[in-house]
The first five atom37 places (N, CA, C, CB, O) and aatype in JSON, in Angstrom:
{
  "aatype": [12, 4, 16, 16, 19, 19, 0, 1, 2, 8, 10, 7, 6, 19, 9, 1, 9, 8, 16, 0, 1, 10, 7, 13, 15, 3, 19, 10, 4, 7, 6, 0, 0, 0, 4, 4, 10, 0, 19, 15, 19, 0, 10, 6, 10, 7, 13, 11, 13, 9, 10, 19, 6, 15, 3, 15, 1, 9, 19, 9, 2, 10, 15, 12, 7, 5, 1, 8, 9, 7, 1, 10, 1, 16, 12, 15, 14, 13, 19, 10, 15, 13],
  "atom_mask": [
    [1, 1, 1, 1, 1],
    [1, 1, 1, 1, 1],
    [1, 1, 1, 1, 1],
    [1, 1, 1, 1, 1],
    [1, 1, 1, 1, 1],
    [1, 1, 1, 1, 1],
    [1, 1, 1, 1, 1],
    [1, 1, 1, 1, 1],
    [1, 1, 1, 1, 1],
    [1, 1, 1, 1, 1],
    [1, 1, 1, 1, 1],
    [1, 1, 1, 0, 1],
    [1, 1, 1, 1, 1],
    [1, 1, 1, 1, 1],
    [1, 1, 1, 1, 1],
    [1, 1, 1, 1, 1],
    [1, 1, 1, 1, 1],
    [1, 1, 1, 1, 1],
    [1, 1, 1, 1, 1],
    [1, 1, 1, 1, 1],
    [1, 1, 1, 1, 1],
    [1, 1, 1, 1, 1],
    [1, 1, 1, 0, 1],
    [1, 1, 1, 1, 1],
    [1, 1, 1, 1, 1],
    [1, 1, 1, 1, 1],
    [1, 1, 1, 1, 1],
    [1, 1, 1, 1, 1],
    [1, 1, 1, 1, 1],
    [1, 1, 1, 0, 1],
    [1, 1, 1, 1, 1],
    [1, 1, 1, 1, 1],
    [1, 1, 1, 1, 1],
    [1, 1, 1, 1, 1],
    [1, 1, 1, 1, 1],
    [1, 1, 1, 1, 1],
    [1, 1, 1, 1, 1],
    [1, 1, 1, 1, 1],
    [1, 1, 1, 1, 1],
    [1, 1, 1, 1, 1],
    [1, 1, 1, 1, 1],
    [1, 1, 1, 1, 1],
    [1, 1, 1, 1, 1],
    [1, 1, 1, 1, 1],
    [1, 1, 1, 1, 1],
    [1, 1, 1, 0, 1],
    [1, 1, 1, 1, 1],
    [1, 1, 1, 1, 1],
    [1, 1, 1, 1, 1],
    [1, 1, 1, 1, 1],
    [1, 1, 1, 1, 1],
    [1, 1, 1, 1, 1],
    [1, 1, 1, 1, 1],
    [1, 1, 1, 1, 1],
    [1, 1, 1, 1, 1],
    [1, 1, 1, 1, 1],
    [1, 1, 1, 1, 1],
    [1, 1, 1, 1, 1],
    [1, 1, 1, 1, 1],
    [1, 1, 1, 1, 1],
    [1, 1, 1, 1, 1],
    [1, 1, 1, 1, 1],
    [1, 1, 1, 1, 1],
    [1, 1, 1, 1, 1],
    [1, 1, 1, 0, 1],
    [1, 1, 1, 1, 1],
    [1, 1, 1, 1, 1],
    [1, 1, 1, 1, 1],
    [1, 1, 1, 1, 1],
    [1, 1, 1, 0, 1],
    [1, 1, 1, 1, 1],
    [1, 1, 1, 1, 1],
    [1, 1, 1, 1, 1],
    [1, 1, 1, 1, 1],
    [1, 1, 1, 1, 1],
    [1, 1, 1, 1, 1],
    [1, 1, 1, 1, 1],
    [1, 1, 1, 1, 1],
    [1, 1, 1, 1, 1],
    [1, 1, 1, 1, 1],
    [1, 1, 1, 1, 1],
    [1, 1, 1, 1, 1]
  ],
  "atom_positions": [
    [[76.21, 101.07, 93.91], [76.99, 99.97, 94.39], [77.74, 100.39, 95.65], [77.95, 99.48, 93.31], [78.24, 101.5, 95.78]],
    [[77.78, 99.37, 96.63], [78.49, 99.66, 97.81], [79.64, 98.6, 97.89], [77.53, 99.64, 99.07], [79.52, 97.49, 97.38]],
    [[80.7, 98.99, 98.53], [81.85, 98.1, 98.76], [82.15, 98.0, 100.24], [83.09, 98.58, 97.99], [81.75, 98.91, 100.97]],
    [[82.78, 97.03, 100.72], [83.1, 96.74, 102.01], [84.51, 96.23, 102.18], [82.16, 95.83, 102.52], [84.87, 95.24, 101.54]],
    [[85.28, 96.82, 102.97], [86.69, 96.38, 103.31], [86.78, 95.89, 104.69], [87.71, 97.52, 103.14], [86.36, 96.54, 105.64]],
    [[87.35, 94.7, 104.81], [87.52, 94.16, 106.25], [89.06, 94.04, 106.54], [86.77, 92.65, 106.44], [89.8, 93.37, 105.82]],
    [[89.49, 94.72, 107.62], [90.89, 94.65, 107.85], [91.11, 93.82, 109.05], [91.51, 96.02, 108.0], [90.43, 93.97, 110.06]],
    [[92.13, 92.86, 108.93], [92.4, 91.89, 110.0], [93.82, 92.04, 110.25], [92.03, 90.4, 109.64], [94.58, 92.44, 109.37]],
    [[94.26, 91.7, 111.6], [95.59, 91.65, 111.99], [96.13, 90.3, 111.67], [95.73, 91.98, 113.39], [95.46, 89.44, 111.11]],
    [[97.47, 90.14, 112.09], [98.21, 88.97, 111.71], [97.59, 87.67, 112.32], [99.67, 89.12, 112.16], [97.87, 86.57, 111.85]],
    [[96.82, 87.8, 113.24], [96.07, 86.65, 113.83], [94.76, 86.44, 113.21], [95.86, 86.83, 115.29], [94.05, 85.53, 113.64]],
    [[94.35, 87.18, 112.23], [93.09, 87.06, 111.51], [91.88, 87.63, 112.26], [0.0, 0.0, 0.0], [90.74, 87.34, 111.89]],
    [[92.12, 88.45, 113.33], [91.09, 89.05, 113.95], [90.67, 90.34, 113.23], [91.46, 89.27, 115.32], [91.51, 91.1, 112.73]],
    [[89.42, 90.56, 113.2], [88.83, 91.86, 112.51], [89.2, 92.95, 113.33], [87.24, 91.88, 112.33], [88.91, 92.95, 114.52]],
    [[89.92, 94.01, 112.74], [90.17, 95.24, 113.58], [89.49, 96.47, 112.94], [91.73, 95.5, 113.74], [89.42, 97.56, 113.51]],
    [[89.0, 96.2, 111.66], [88.19, 97.51, 111.13], [87.38, 97.01, 110.0], [89.18, 98.8, 110.58], [87.83, 96.16, 109.23]],
    [[86.2, 97.51, 109.88], [85.35, 97.24, 108.68], [84.94, 98.63, 108.22], [84.03, 96.27, 109.01], [84.46, 99.47, 108.99]],
    [[85.17, 98.85, 106.88], [84.87, 100.15, 106.34], [83.9, 99.96, 105.12], [86.21, 100.91, 105.92], [84.12, 99.03, 104.34]],
    [[82.96, 100.7, 104.94], [82.03, 100.59, 103.81], [82.0, 101.91, 103.03], [80.61, 100.22, 104.32], [82.11, 102.98, 103.61]],
    [[81.84, 101.81, 101.69], [81.62, 103.05, 100.97], [80.59, 102.79, 99.88], [82.94, 103.62, 100.37], [80.36, 101.66, 99.45]],
    [[79.98, 103.92, 99.44], [79.11, 103.87, 98.36], [79.85, 104.34, 96.99], [77.88, 104.73, 98.69], [80.5, 105.38, 96.97]],
    [[79.7, 103.6, 96.0], [80.37, 103.97, 94.71], [79.41, 104.44, 93.73], [81.13, 102.83, 94.11], [78.24, 104.07, 93.71]],
    [[79.98, 105.32, 92.88], [79.03, 106.0, 91.86], [78.94, 105.26, 90.56], [0.0, 0.0, 0.0], [78.59, 105.85, 89.54]],
    [[79.25, 103.98, 90.56], [79.03, 103.18, 89.28], [78.62, 101.81, 89.63], [80.31, 103.11, 88.37], [78.69, 101.43, 90.8]],
    [[78.2, 101.03, 88.65], [77.7, 99.74, 88.9], [78.46, 98.56, 88.3], [76.39, 99.7, 88.46], [78.05, 97.41, 88.44]],
    [[79.57, 98.87, 87.64], [80.37, 97.85, 86.98], [81.13, 97.09, 88.06], [81.34, 98.48, 85.93], [81.83, 97.62, 88.93]],
    [[80.93, 95.8, 87.9], [81.52, 94.83, 88.83], [83.06, 94.97, 88.93], [81.15, 93.39, 88.39], [83.62, 95.11, 90.01]],
    [[83.7, 94.92, 87.77], [85.16, 94.98, 87.66], [85.64, 96.26, 88.34], [85.63, 94.94, 86.15], [86.56, 96.22, 89.17]],
    [[85.03, 97.38, 88.01], [85.39, 98.69, 88.64], [85.22, 98.59, 90.04], [84.57, 99.85, 88.13], [86.07, 99.05, 90.8]],
    [[84.2, 98.02, 90.47], [83.88, 97.88, 91.9], [84.98, 97.04, 92.66], [0.0, 0.0, 0.0], [85.45, 97.42, 93.73]],
    [[85.33, 96.02, 92.1], [86.48, 95.29, 92.71], [87.72, 96.0, 92.8], [86.76, 94.12, 92.0], [88.44, 95.91, 93.79]],
    [[88.03, 96.78, 91.7], [89.29, 97.59, 91.66], [89.11, 98.68, 92.78], [89.56, 98.27, 90.15], [90.04, 98.91, 93.55]],
    [[88.04, 99.28, 92.86], [87.71, 100.34, 93.78], [87.75, 99.81, 95.36], [86.24, 100.9, 93.38], [88.12, 100.53, 96.3]],
    [[87.36, 98.56, 95.47], [87.51, 98.02, 96.81], [88.92, 97.76, 97.19], [86.74, 96.78, 96.95], [89.28, 97.91, 98.36]],
    [[89.81, 97.35, 96.17], [91.22, 97.18, 96.53], [91.8, 98.45, 96.8], [92.0, 96.5, 95.48], [92.56, 98.57, 97.77]],
    [[91.52, 99.44, 96.04], [92.03, 100.89, 96.36], [91.58, 101.35, 97.74], [91.49, 101.94, 95.29], [92.37, 101.91, 98.51]],
    [[90.28, 101.12, 98.04], [89.86, 101.47, 99.46], [90.6, 100.73, 100.51], [88.39, 101.2, 99.66], [90.93, 101.29, 101.56]],
    [[90.87, 99.5, 100.26], [91.65, 98.69, 101.26], [93.0, 99.24, 101.5], [91.8, 97.26, 100.8], [93.42, 99.35, 102.65]],
    [[93.68, 99.59, 100.46], [94.95, 100.14, 100.67], [94.85, 101.52, 101.31], [95.7, 100.19, 99.38], [95.69, 101.82, 102.16]],
    [[93.87, 102.44, 100.96], [93.69, 103.65, 101.54], [93.51, 103.55, 103.07], [92.57, 104.3, 100.9], [94.16, 104.25, 103.85]],
    [[92.58, 102.65, 103.47], [92.26, 102.44, 104.91], [93.52, 101.93, 105.59], [91.05, 101.42, 105.12], [93.83, 102.37, 106.7]],
    [[94.29, 100.98, 104.96], [95.58, 100.55, 105.62], [96.52, 101.59, 105.86], [96.26, 99.55, 104.86], [97.15, 101.67, 106.91]],
    [[96.63, 102.41, 104.89], [97.6, 103.55, 105.04], [97.04, 104.59, 106.11], [97.83, 104.28, 103.58], [97.81, 105.14, 106.9]],
    [[95.81, 104.81, 106.11], [95.23, 105.72, 107.11], [95.43, 105.2, 108.52], [93.73, 105.93, 106.85], [95.6, 105.98, 109.46]],
    [[95.41, 103.83, 108.66], [95.56, 103.25, 109.97], [97.1, 103.09, 110.34], [94.82, 101.87, 110.0], [97.44, 102.69, 111.45]],
    [[98.02, 103.44, 109.33], [99.37, 103.41, 109.69], [100.1, 102.05, 109.5], [0.0, 0.0, 0.0], [101.23, 101.86, 109.95]],
    [[99.38, 101.1, 108.8], [99.89, 99.88, 108.62], [101.22, 99.93, 107.65], [98.77, 99.02, 108.09], [101.27, 100.71, 106.69]],
    [[102.2, 99.1, 107.95], [103.41, 99.17, 107.12], [103.47, 97.98, 106.19], [104.69, 99.21, 108.0], [104.11, 98.0, 105.14]],
    [[102.76, 96.93, 106.61], [102.62, 95.72, 105.66], [101.14, 95.43, 105.46], [103.37, 94.37, 106.25], [100.37, 95.35, 106.42]],
    [[100.77, 95.27, 104.22], [99.55, 94.98, 103.97], [99.28, 93.89, 102.93], [98.99, 96.1, 103.66], [100.08, 93.82, 101.99]],
    [[98.29, 93.07, 102.97], [97.93, 92.01, 102.0], [96.51, 92.24, 101.46], [98.03, 90.59, 102.67], [95.54, 92.17, 102.21]],
    [[96.42, 92.49, 100.23], [95.07, 92.64, 99.66], [94.69, 91.41, 98.95], [94.98, 93.82, 98.74], [95.44, 90.9, 98.12]],
    [[93.44, 90.88, 99.28], [93.04, 89.63, 98.57], [91.77, 89.99, 97.74], [92.74, 88.4, 99.61], [90.86, 90.7, 98.17]],
    [[91.79, 89.44, 96.57], [90.72, 89.7, 95.57], [90.49, 88.39, 94.82], [91.11, 90.9, 94.56], [91.41, 87.61, 94.61]],
    [[89.25, 88.17, 94.42], [88.9, 87.02, 93.55], [89.03, 87.43, 92.03], [87.39, 86.53, 93.88], [88.67, 86.65, 91.15]],
    [[89.51, 88.57, 91.76], [89.49, 89.14, 90.41], [91.03, 89.04, 89.88], [88.91, 90.73, 90.44], [91.86, 89.85, 90.3]],
    [[91.34, 88.15, 89.04], [92.58, 88.0, 88.4], [93.11, 89.29, 87.74], [92.47, 86.93, 87.42], [94.27, 89.67, 87.79]],
    [[92.03, 89.93, 87.07], [92.33, 91.19, 86.39], [92.81, 92.27, 87.27], [91.16, 91.66, 85.69], [93.83, 92.9, 86.97]],
    [[92.1, 92.54, 88.4], [92.53, 93.51, 89.32], [93.89, 93.23, 90.03], [91.48, 93.65, 90.3], [94.7, 94.12, 90.26]],
    [[94.08, 91.91, 90.36], [95.36, 91.58, 90.93], [96.49, 91.76, 89.84], [95.33, 90.11, 91.5], [97.6, 92.12, 90.24]],
    [[96.29, 91.54, 88.55], [97.33, 91.75, 87.62], [97.71, 93.25, 87.56], [96.91, 91.22, 86.26], [98.87, 93.67, 87.52]],
    [[96.6, 94.0, 87.55], [96.87, 95.49, 87.52], [97.54, 96.04, 88.75], [95.59, 96.25, 87.33], [98.32, 96.99, 88.67]],
    [[97.24, 95.46, 89.86], [98.02, 95.96, 91.07], [99.41, 95.55, 91.13], [97.4, 95.52, 92.3], [100.2, 96.16, 91.85]],
    [[99.8, 94.47, 90.37], [101.05, 94.02, 90.3], [101.85, 94.62, 89.14], [101.0, 92.63, 90.22], [102.96, 94.15, 88.87]],
    [[101.35, 95.65, 88.46], [102.07, 96.37, 87.51], [101.76, 96.19, 86.06], [0.0, 0.0, 0.0], [102.34, 96.91, 85.24]],
    [[100.89, 95.29, 85.68], [100.41, 95.21, 84.33], [99.71, 96.55, 84.04], [99.45, 93.97, 84.14], [98.88, 96.96, 84.86]],
    [[99.98, 97.26, 82.93], [99.43, 98.57, 82.72], [98.11, 98.66, 82.22], [100.21, 99.27, 81.89], [97.41, 99.53, 82.74]],
    [[97.58, 97.93, 81.3], [96.25, 98.04, 80.71], [95.55, 96.66, 80.64], [96.35, 98.67, 79.29], [96.09, 95.65, 80.17]],
    [[94.36, 96.71, 81.12], [93.5, 95.52, 80.92], [92.15, 96.03, 80.71], [93.53, 94.51, 82.12], [91.49, 96.49, 81.64]],
    [[91.71, 95.98, 79.42], [90.32, 96.49, 79.13], [90.05, 97.87, 79.53], [0.0, 0.0, 0.0], [90.82, 98.73, 79.1]],
    [[89.12, 98.22, 80.26], [88.76, 99.56, 80.56], [89.6, 100.03, 81.76], [87.23, 99.66, 80.83], [89.5, 101.22, 82.07]],
    [[90.38, 99.28, 82.44], [91.15, 99.63, 83.57], [92.62, 100.0, 83.21], [91.12, 98.5, 84.54], [93.15, 99.43, 82.26]],
    [[93.2, 100.8, 83.82], [94.68, 101.06, 83.64], [95.22, 101.47, 84.93], [94.99, 102.16, 82.55], [94.51, 102.05, 85.76]],
    [[96.46, 101.19, 85.13], [97.18, 101.57, 86.44], [97.82, 103.01, 86.15], [98.4, 100.39, 86.89], [98.25, 103.34, 85.04]],
    [[97.83, 103.78, 87.23], [98.59, 105.0, 87.15], [99.85, 104.9, 87.79], [97.88, 106.09, 87.69], [100.8, 105.56, 87.36]],
    [[99.97, 104.09, 88.86], [101.12, 103.84, 89.69], [100.9, 102.69, 90.49], [101.44, 104.96, 90.53], [99.75, 102.26, 90.52]],
    [[101.86, 102.05, 91.2], [101.55, 100.96, 92.03], [100.37, 101.36, 93.06], [102.86, 100.5, 92.77], [100.45, 102.43, 93.67]],
    [[99.39, 100.6, 93.23], [98.3, 100.79, 94.18], [97.21, 101.81, 93.79], [98.87, 101.19, 95.47], [96.24, 102.04, 94.5]],
    [[97.46, 102.43, 92.57], [96.48, 103.34, 92.16], [95.8, 102.96, 90.83], [97.07, 104.67, 92.07], [96.45, 102.94, 89.78]],
    [[94.54, 102.65, 90.89], [93.87, 102.22, 89.62], [92.94, 103.43, 89.17], [92.98, 100.82, 89.86], [92.34, 104.17, 89.95]],
    [[92.9, 103.52, 87.83], [92.03, 104.52, 87.22], [90.93, 103.83, 86.39], [92.87, 105.5, 86.32], [91.17, 102.82, 85.72]],
    [[89.76, 104.39, 86.45], [88.6, 103.81, 85.74], [88.31, 104.69, 84.46], [87.3, 103.76, 86.72], [87.38, 104.39, 83.71]]
  ]
}
């Protein structure tokens, strides 16, 4: 499975696209990994304010602090473990 992160500035202009190959094929894990990748890329670029968008309510709930949902669990804010 591959994932892609698109970074945009405050005007909505694309400033970076990053892709990565993942070692699993589970869709939920892929969505969580994409969110983690987005945060990693933003930190690498030195962004101080980031907005991560996802169509997965489960992944969003995890990123907002809910500790366990099915096979995913949060280790700390912005770090998901599979």
